[in-house]
C-alpha positions, -999 to +999 in steps of 0.1 A: +110-461+485+084-489+482+096-513+456+062-531+452+029-513+456-006-527+453-033-501+450-069-514+457-064-547+439-094-570+435-096-604+418-126-627+415-132-662+402-169-665+391-188-655+423-158-659+446-137-629+456-102-642+460-086-608+468-108-579+480-096-543+476-061-550+487-036-522+492-001-527+505+035-514+501+067-535+502+097-513+512+129-516+493+155-538+510+130-555+533+120-591+540+082-590+537+062-620+549+029-631+536+008-653+559-028-665+558-048-698+559-051-719+528-074-703+502-070-669+517-056-652+486-018-654+492-009-672+460-034-653+439-018-620+451+017-633+443+006-644+408-009-609+402+024-593+413+041-616+387+016-608+360+006-644+358-029-633+367-044-599+361-064-580+387-101-571+379-094-537+393-066-517+409-030-510+399+003-529+407+035-509+406+071-523+408+101-500+409+076-471+409+061-481+375+030-499+365+039-536+362+040-549+327+055-582+318+074-606+340+107-585+341+126-618+343+160-601+349+150-581+379+125-605+396+132-640+408+101-661+414+098-694+431+063-707+425+043-729+448+041-756+421+077-767+414+087-779+380+121-788+363+132-803+331+137-838+345+158-852+316+184-825+317+216-828+337+217-807+368+246-783+359+233-779+323+198-770+336+211-743+360+234-729+333+204-728+309+184-707+334+215-685+339+217-678+302+179-670+301+186-644+327+215-630+307+244-640+330+277-635+312+294-665+328+265-687+342+288-716+348+308-697+375+276-689+394+263-725+389+295-739+404+292-715+433+256-724+442+261-761+436+289-760+462+269-739+486+240-764+485+263-794+486+251-806+451+285-805+433+287-843+430+253-844+414+262-818+387+264-845+359+233-864+371+199-860+354+173-840+374+150-870+376+175-888+398+173-861+425+154-864+457+125-840+464+146-819+488+174-817+462+150-806+435+137-779+457+172-766+463+177-765+426+145-745+421+157-720+446+191-717+429+174-711+396+153-683+412+182-664+426+211-673+403+213-638+388+208-621+422+177-603+412+166-570+429+132-585+439+128-622+451+093-636+454+091-670+471+059-690+476+065-714+505+103-716+501+108-738+532+080-763+526+093-799+527+129-790+535+148-807+564+162-783+591+197-783+576+186-772+541+160-748+555+188-731+574+210-728+543+181-712+524+174-689+553+210-678+554+211-671+516+179-651+518+195-629+546+227-625+526+208-614+495+189-589+516+222-576+528+233-571+492+202-550+486+175-574+474+139-571+485+125-605+495+088-613+497+078-648+508+047-666+519+048-692+547+027-712+570+055-713+596+047-685+620+081-689+638+099-683+605+079-652+599+086-639+634+123-645+632+130-634+596+105-607+585+109-570+588+072-566+579+043-592+581+011-591+561-018-614+567-047-619+543-079-636+554-108-643+532-093-621+506-089-591+529-059-576+546-062-581+583-026-575+595+002-553+580+032-540+599+062-550+620+058-578+645+061-554+674+034-531+660+011-560+654+016-573+689+010-539+704-025-540+690-032-571+711-013-560+742+003-582+769-026-605+775-006-638+774+010-658+801+034-687+794+036-710+824+053-743+833+044-761+865+049-794+882+012-805+875+009-792+839-024-781+823-047-798+849-037-772+875-054-745+855-089-760+856-114-736+871-091-707+877-110-674+871-098-649+845-085-674+820-101-669+785-082-696+766-055-722+773-032-735+746-016-766+760+019-776+746+023-804+771+054-792+790+042-756+788+008-738+787+001-705+770-028-687+787-048-659+773-062-637+801-096-621+800-097-583+796-090-564+828-074-594+846-041-588+864-016-616+857-008-617+894-042-631+902-036-661+880+000-665+893-013-665+929-040-691+921-016-714+904+010-711+932-016-721+957-020-754+938+015-764+927+051-753+923+059-729+894+088-738+872+085-709+847+062-679+844+063-652+817+040-624+808+043-616+771+026-603+740+008-630+720+029-649+695+022-645+658+009-680+658-017-671+685-027-639+666-030-660+634-054-685+652-074-657+668-081-643+633-084-675+613-104-696+638-127-672+657-155-697+658-131-722+675-121-696+701-158-689+709-164-726+715-135-728+740-146-698+760 
């Protein structure tokens, strides 16, 4: 069963079409990633799913029914713009949101999550004394405190250090194991690759990718070589068959021209230097993202 369905959704602001005839389905129990450049329509789409904005045309269904109201008990929403009652004490604040979401004993859940996120010693402190990272963890706790069936997160990892990002990642996976459906937007392609069952990309308001990472990569084939050599990127200059080079310093990612055998490039590099690493692969999600979002840049590099 698809737990969220968007059927030909369109949303415009004056003469700008923010979301253009968008149709997609989010399967129950999945982690569904939203990616796209800034201004592509990600947040507008999420706000329409939450009924904060209304589509100009099309239908949104959640749990198989046309979406009406925010359904606060069954949907947890972490918005892009964070906001907390800064004068409240931390535990009181989380308890308050637990009561809003009809938890019978919010204090028990509050204590559990404070310990999970290493915030117990801050329980009696006012929210205004918390760091930015701590405040973001509190926002996340508020979003999932009642373990909702659907969790919608707009850039949940933005601004977090690696330790706290790892904690939130683990909690998201645990909630999915309990049966929750998680939809989140991110600019971190490696997070989307590692975590998401399905990936959706929106560009200039239109859907350009939608499926599993494997199915998306199959569309592009194995046209990518990752190579590490003793002479670095300079050794690749003038080698025929190379369409684009993405230089990471210690490693170069090469996109081959159509019809080129990777052995041709390998032989040419080996004639110039010693190879330390050579891998033929499907393009990464990051590379696919750039191909779609910066086509004019690609053309200049060819």
